[in-house]
C-alpha positions, 0 to 999 in steps of 0.5 A, a space after each residue: 740346317 745342321 746335321 745331328 751330331 753324336 755324343 762327342 759333338 762331331 757331326 754324323 756322316 750324311 745318309 748314303 742311299 742303299 744302292 750306293 752302299 759298296 757291300 750292297 752293290 757287291 752282293 747285287 753284282 754277285 747275285 746277278 752273275 749267279 742268276 746269269 750263269 744259272 740261266 745259261 746252264 738251264 738254256 744249255 741243258 734244255 737245248 742239249 736235251 732237245 737236240 739229243 731227243 731229235 737224234 734219238 740219242 740216249 742220255 744219262 750214265 746207263 751206258 756204263 753197264 752196257 757191253 763194250 765190245 772192244 779190247 785193249 792191248 794193255 790192261 792192269 786188270 782183267 778185261 775182255 770184249 764182253 766187259 762193260 764200258 764202266 770197266 773200260 773206263 777203269 782200264 783207261 784211268 789205270 793206264 793213265 795213272 801208270 804212265 803218269 806216275 812212272 813218268 813223274 818219278 823218272 822225269 824228276 830224277 833226270 831233270 834234277 841230274 840235268 839241272 845240276 849238270 848244267 851248273 857243273 864245273 866240268 865244261 863238257 858235262 855243262 855243255 852236254 846238259 845245256 844242249 839237251 835242254 835247248 834241243 828237247 824243250 824246243 821240239 814238239 812233244 807229239 813229234 817226240 812221241 812219234 819219233 820214239 814210236 816210229 823211228 826207234 821202236 818200230 825199226 827193231 827186229 821181229 820177234 824171231 830175231 829179237 835182241 836178247 839180254 842174258 837169254 831172259 829179256 827180249 827186245 823186238 818191234 812188239 815191245 820188251 818181253 821180260 820174265 813174269 815174277 810171281 811171289 811164292 810161299 814165304 814172300 810175305 817175310 820179304 815184304 815185311 822186311 822191306 816195310 821194316 827197312 823203309 820205317 827204319 830208314 825214315 827213323 834214321 833220317 829223322 834222327 840224323 836231322 835232329 842231331 845235325 840241328 842240335 850239335 851241327 854234326 853230320 851223320 851220313 845216312 844215304 848208304 845206311 838207308 840203302 842197306 836197310 831198304 835194299 839189303 834187309 829184304 835181300 837177305 830175307 829173300 835169300 834166307 827164305 829160300 828165294 820165294 819167287 816163281 819166274 815165268 820165262 818167255 820163250 819163242 813159239 811160232 811167230 811170237 813169244 809165250 810166257 813172261 810179260 810183254 811191255 808194249 811199244 806204245 807204253 815205252 814210246 809214250 813214257 820215254 817222250 814224256 820223261 825226256 821232254 818234261 825233264 828238260 823243263 824240270 832241269 831249268 827249274 832246278 838250275 834257276 832254284 840253285 842259282 837263286 840261293 845267295 852266293 854267300 851260302 856257297 862260299 860259307 860252305 866251302 869255307 867250312 870245308 864241305 865237299 861239292 856234293 855235301 854243299 849241294 845236298 846240305 846247303 843249296 838244295 834244301 834252300 832251293 826247294 822252296 823255289 823249285 817246288 811251285 813250278 815243279 808242280 806245274 810240270 807234273 800237271 803238264 805231264 799228266 795232261 800231256 799223256 792224252 797225246 797217247 791217242 796218236 800211237 794207240 796207247 789205251 789211256 783214259 782219253 783213247 779208251 773212254 773219250 775216243 772209242 767209248 764216245 764213238 760207239 755210244 754217241 753220248 758226247 756230253 756225259 763222256 766229255 764231262 766225265 773225262 774233264 772231271 777226271 783230269 781236273 781231279 788228278 790235277 787237284 790231287 797233285 796240287 794238294 800233295 805238292 802244296 803239302 810238301 811245299 809247306 814243309 820245305 819252305 823257309 818262311 812261314 806266312 
């Protein structure tokens, strides 16, 4: 028997059973997966609730309002032992953001310098940079943290025998003690001058870029931008009568009073994270520059560009589209590696919240879940910002 044909005389395809339809089968598989995950989640919740009830362990987020009963040796906001676990969580989060943010900036600067140094025509510079990379990235990060904390900072003299810099900065085994600067009346003008200088430097850079694209004429903006960002606030600062109060540290008894103390745990963690991550960033930078076709370098030299101009105007702009994606991974790794601070007692999120708070409250499920969510959120925010930047520097739009 012939199958019915369409209007054009072509036989219609044979009917396919619903179960063999690819779209239907795909929907069934996904539905089965969702039901399986939901069932496993339900079983986990029921089992966890039964175990918590059997051990008389409270559940929920009510512990955030309970008194913490412990102190921390570094806090960007006021924190006392009588404050709540919720405030302790904020303290740990801010400390993590502090060391991660400063570490990312310093590691990027050092990594770019080392990566460019590896490509230097100077034999000594290239070998020193290469030795740095090969040595640092092959040593465990935890070992480097302990090295800076135990072998470097802990061996410094005590407070009364502190190393002094100009009689205002003191270095000892309890950290660095520096003057505490507090803005006085009139400092708002300095802040306004700084903001105006930043906006003017950005406008200058955009103008120079458009001029270069239209006419090919390059206008140096680095020193002009530095004068706007640094010089304008400095002139305003002097003209306003130095509107700042300095609380100088001084020795009293067996310790310093006044000033601000930078604890050795922070310094050791920051140094290790910066130096370790910079070794990986250096290789990323070197690979990105080498990936630029050699003809670009030869063309720049033929135009009479100096090595610095060649690197700044031709090589780095093209290399960034290769550098930025793996650079994002290093930023994420640095943020997550900061949790190793627990080994030396730096009060980051992991040590304060997932350590002390968990031990005192016993609410492991809630605390671990919140800690995971925070690190996930930090990673996602970093990825989004770097992807936005990457979309601006890539040469090929998809």
